[in-house]
C-alpha positions as CSV (number, residue, x, y, z in Angstrom):
1,S,0.0,0.0,0.0
2,P,1.1,3.6,-0.4
3,R,1.3,4.0,3.4
4,R,3.9,1.2,3.6
5,A,5.8,2.2,0.5
6,A,6.9,5.6,1.8
7,P,9.0,4.2,4.7
8,R,10.8,1.8,2.4
9,A,11.7,4.5,-0.1
10,A,13.0,6.7,2.7
11,K,15.1,3.9,4.0
12,R,16.6,3.4,0.6
13,R,17.5,7.0,0.3
14,A,19.1,7.1,3.7
15,G,21.0,3.9,3.1
16,G,22.2,5.3,-0.3
17,F,24.3,7.9,1.4
18,G,26.8,5.2,2.1
19,G,26.4,3.5,-1.2
20,S,27.5,4.9,-4.6
21,K,30.6,7.1,-4.8
22,E,28.6,10.3,-5.4
23,E,26.4,9.6,-2.3
24,R,29.2,9.2,0.2
25,S,30.7,12.0,2.2
26,P,33.7,13.6,0.3
27,L,35.6,13.3,3.6
28,G,36.0,9.6,3.1
29,V,37.3,9.7,-0.5
30,G,40.6,7.8,-0.9
31,G,40.1,6.2,2.5
32,W,41.5,9.3,4.3
33,R,40.4,10.1,7.9
34,H,41.7,12.7,10.3
35,G,43.6,11.0,13.0
36,G,42.9,13.5,15.8
37,G,39.9,15.3,17.1
38,R,39.6,13.6,20.5
39,L,39.2,15.4,23.8
40,E,42.7,14.4,24.9
41,D,44.0,16.0,21.7
42,A,42.3,19.3,22.6
43,Q,43.6,19.1,26.1
44,A,47.2,18.4,24.9
45,F,46.8,21.4,22.5
46,A,45.7,23.7,25.3
47,A,48.8,22.7,27.4
48,W,51.1,23.2,24.3
49,A,49.6,26.6,23.6
50,Q,50.3,27.7,27.1
51,E,53.9,26.6,26.7
52,Q,54.0,28.7,23.5
53,G,53.0,31.9,25.2
54,L,49.2,31.7,25.4
55,P,48.4,33.9,28.4
56,E,45.8,33.4,31.1
57,Q,42.3,33.7,29.5
58,A,38.8,34.6,30.7
59,V,37.6,31.4,29.0
60,T,38.7,27.7,29.2
61,L,38.3,24.8,26.8
62,R,35.7,22.2,28.0
63,P,33.1,19.8,26.6
64,V,29.9,21.5,25.7
65,K,26.7,19.5,25.8
66,G,25.4,18.9,22.3
67,Q,28.3,20.9,20.7
68,G,31.4,18.9,21.2
69,R,34.0,21.2,22.7
70,G,33.9,24.9,23.2
71,L,35.3,27.9,25.2
72,I,33.5,28.3,28.5
73,A,33.6,31.5,30.5
74,E,35.1,30.8,33.9
75,R,33.6,34.0,35.4
76,D,31.2,36.8,34.5
77,I,32.3,38.8,31.4
78,S,31.8,42.5,31.3
79,A,30.9,44.4,28.2
80,G,34.1,45.7,26.6
81,E,36.3,43.3,28.4
82,L,39.1,41.4,26.6
83,L,37.8,37.8,26.2
84,L,40.9,36.1,24.9
85,R,44.4,36.8,23.6
86,V,46.5,34.8,21.2
87,P,50.2,35.5,20.5
88,Q,51.4,36.1,17.0
89,R,53.5,33.0,17.0
90,L,50.3,30.9,17.1
91,L,48.6,32.5,14.1
92,L,48.5,30.3,11.1
93,T,48.7,32.6,8.1
94,R,49.7,32.1,4.4
95,A,53.3,33.3,5.1
96,R,53.6,31.0,8.1
97,A,52.2,28.0,6.3
98,L,54.8,28.5,3.5
99,E,57.6,28.7,6.1
100,E,56.5,25.4,7.7
101,L,56.3,23.4,4.5
102,P,59.3,21.8,2.7
103,E,60.9,24.1,0.2
104,A,59.7,22.2,-2.8
105,Y,56.0,22.6,-1.8
106,A,56.5,26.2,-0.7
107,A,58.0,27.1,-4.1
108,V,54.9,25.7,-5.9
109,L,52.2,26.9,-3.5
110,G,53.7,30.4,-3.2
111,S,51.9,31.5,-6.4
112,L,48.5,30.4,-5.2
113,P,45.9,32.5,-3.3
114,E,46.0,32.5,0.5
115,Y,43.0,30.3,1.0
116,S,44.5,27.6,-1.3
117,V,47.8,27.8,0.5
118,L,46.2,27.3,3.9
119,A,44.1,24.5,2.6
120,A,47.2,22.8,1.1
121,F,49.1,23.2,4.4
122,L,46.3,21.6,6.4
123,A,45.8,18.7,4.0
124,L,49.6,18.0,3.7
125,A,50.4,18.4,7.4
126,A,47.4,16.3,8.6
127,T,48.2,13.4,6.3
128,P,50.9,11.1,7.9
129,G,54.0,10.8,5.8
130,M,53.4,13.6,3.4
131,V,55.6,16.3,5.1
132,P,57.7,16.4,8.2
133,E,55.8,17.2,11.4
134,T,55.2,21.0,11.6
135,Y,55.1,23.4,14.5
136,F,51.3,23.3,14.4
137,A,51.0,19.5,14.8
138,P,49.4,19.8,18.3
139,Y,46.8,22.2,16.9
140,L,46.1,20.0,13.8
141,R,45.6,17.0,16.0
142,A,43.1,19.0,18.1
143,L,40.9,19.9,15.2
144,P,37.7,18.0,14.8
145,T,37.2,15.1,12.3
146,A,34.4,17.1,10.6
147,S,32.7,20.5,10.9
148,G,29.3,19.5,9.5
149,C,29.6,22.2,6.8
150,V,28.1,21.7,3.3
151,L,31.5,20.7,1.8
152,E,31.3,17.5,3.8
153,W,27.8,16.5,2.6
154,P,27.2,13.8,0.0
155,S,26.4,15.4,-3.4
156,L,22.8,14.1,-3.5
157,G,22.3,15.1,0.2
158,V,22.9,18.8,-0.6
159,R,20.0,18.9,-3.1
160,E,17.7,16.7,-1.1
161,L,18.2,18.3,2.3
162,L,18.1,21.9,0.9
163,R,15.4,21.4,-1.7
164,G,13.2,24.5,-1.7
165,S,15.6,26.4,0.6
166,P,17.0,29.8,-0.4
167,T,20.3,28.6,0.9
168,L,20.7,25.9,-1.8
169,P,22.3,28.2,-4.5
170,R,24.8,29.5,-1.9
171,A,25.6,25.9,-0.8
172,L,26.1,24.8,-4.4
173,E,28.3,27.9,-5.0
174,R,30.5,27.0,-2.0
175,R,30.9,23.5,-3.3
176,A,31.8,24.7,-6.7
177,Q,34.4,27.0,-5.3
178,A,35.9,24.2,-3.2
179,D,36.0,22.0,-6.4
180,F,37.9,24.7,-8.2
181,M,40.4,25.1,-5.4
182,R,40.9,21.4,-5.2
183,E,41.6,21.1,-8.9
184,E,43.9,24.1,-8.8
185,L,45.9,22.6,-5.9
186,Q,46.1,19.2,-7.5
187,G,47.1,20.6,-10.9
188,A,49.9,22.7,-9.3
189,L,51.4,19.9,-7.3
190,Q,51.1,17.3,-10.1
191,G,52.7,19.7,-12.5
192,A,55.7,20.0,-10.2
193,G,55.9,16.2,-9.7
194,L,55.0,16.5,-6.0
195,P,52.8,14.0,-4.1
196,V,49.2,15.2,-3.8
197,P,47.2,14.9,-0.6
198,P,44.1,12.6,-0.7
199,D,40.9,14.1,-1.9
200,G,39.4,13.5,1.6
201,A,42.2,15.4,3.2
202,V,41.7,18.4,0.9
203,T,37.9,18.4,1.6
204,W,38.6,18.3,5.3
205,A,41.1,21.2,5.0
206,L,38.7,23.3,3.1
207,S,35.9,22.5,5.6
208,M,38.1,23.5,8.5
209,L,38.9,26.8,6.8
210,L,35.3,27.5,5.9
211,S,34.2,27.0,9.5
212,R,37.2,28.4,11.4
213,A,39.3,30.9,9.4
214,V,39.0,34.6,10.1
215,R,40.3,37.7,8.4
216,L,42.3,39.8,10.8
217,E,41.6,43.2,9.3
218,S,44.0,45.1,11.4
219,L,46.9,42.7,10.8
220,E,49.4,44.0,8.2
221,G,50.1,41.0,6.0
222,E,49.6,39.5,2.6
223,G,45.9,40.0,2.2
224,E,44.6,39.9,-1.3
225,G,43.5,43.5,-1.4
226,E,44.9,46.7,0.1
227,G,43.7,47.3,3.6
228,E,42.0,43.9,3.8
229,G,44.3,42.5,6.5
230,E,45.2,38.8,6.5
231,L,43.3,35.5,6.4
232,A,44.3,33.3,9.4
233,L,43.5,30.4,11.6
234,V,43.6,31.5,15.2
235,P,44.3,28.5,17.4
236,W,42.4,28.6,20.7
237,A,40.1,31.4,19.6
238,D,38.6,29.1,17.0
239,F,37.4,26.6,19.6
240,A,34.6,28.9,20.5
241,N,31.3,27.5,19.2
242,H,29.1,29.3,16.7
243,S,26.2,31.4,17.9
244,T,23.4,33.1,15.9
245,R,23.3,35.8,18.6
246,A,26.9,36.9,18.1
247,N,26.1,39.7,15.6
248,E,23.9,41.3,18.2
249,K,25.8,40.9,21.4
250,G,29.1,39.3,20.3
251,A,32.6,40.3,19.8
252,H,34.8,40.1,16.8
253,I,38.3,38.5,16.6
254,D,40.8,41.0,15.2
255,W,44.5,41.9,15.5
256,R,45.4,44.4,18.2
257,R,49.1,45.3,18.6
258,G,50.2,45.2,22.2
259,A,47.1,43.6,23.6
260,G,49.0,42.4,26.6
261,A,51.8,41.1,24.4
262,G,54.4,39.0,26.1
263,S,57.1,36.4,25.5
264,G,58.5,38.4,22.7
265,A,55.3,38.5,20.7
266,K,54.7,41.6,18.6
267,G,51.0,41.6,19.2
268,K,48.0,39.4,19.8
269,A,44.8,38.5,18.2
270,S,42.0,39.5,20.6
271,A,38.3,39.4,21.0
272,R,36.2,42.1,22.8
273,R,32.6,42.8,23.5
274,P,30.4,44.3,22.1
275,A,30.6,43.6,18.4
276,C,32.3,46.4,16.5
277,C,34.3,44.9,13.7
278,A,33.3,44.8,10.0
279,R,32.5,42.1,7.5
280,S,35.0,39.2,7.5
281,C,35.8,38.9,11.2
282,A,34.5,35.8,13.0
283,P,32.5,37.2,16.0
284,A,32.7,35.8,19.5
285,C,30.4,36.4,22.5
286,A,30.0,35.3,26.0
287,A,26.4,34.3,26.9
288,R,25.2,32.0,29.7
289,G,28.7,31.1,30.6
290,E,29.8,30.2,27.0
291,A,32.1,32.0,24.7
292,S,30.6,31.6,21.2
293,R,31.6,32.4,17.6
294,A,29.5,33.0,14.5
295,Q,30.2,33.8,10.8
């Protein structure tokens, strides 16, 4: 009967996500899987970051119910108070990524845009045996196995789950951009005769960037437009979970020279309340004891 047929059809569709190649998550292509992402990895990263000059913070890294891990306020946070500080040596920027990679890779990747360089670094450094262990190894091990963003969805799942949604065109655009960067990266490395990271590793890297990278507008670097600052991953700060309220009551991560700088650092990435930064910053806010981030 029609009443019984519907559940069987739904079951086939759900089971199909693990079936044909186009219905599997792109993260698993090539058998690649991120080897970290455990709570102990995050705790080890926090200890390492402190050794590298991360100062005492108003927030701490803890498990968050229903959200994995996040930054939790240890005390009341006042408006305008500095929420967190991250020394410059911990920032992962385009220039720093090229410094950490072997010379052969740096020479090839140096001509690519900053987003592609950071993605290449993450994919190479997170895949065992591709490059020597980098300075950022504790941070990479602490990153989650997945972010849940649209780049990780099976191809059919994007259209099925977002059918009729105004977000579908944007989701497809994001995936097309990721495909272009993946092909650009693979072409550059293959053309130079260098080993290429697995497709799953590249998808994971792009996903991490899409969900965690911020543009530090006040940091003078190699941004792709005059006065646009620099794209960066900000270890520790990016463990704050997303919040839809951040644009109303949040804070934005940006570069502030001399924000309690120490240990020889030239400046620190910092987050303050209330929100006051422009477009590309990733906001952070403290609400009900949790420091949160939204894009």
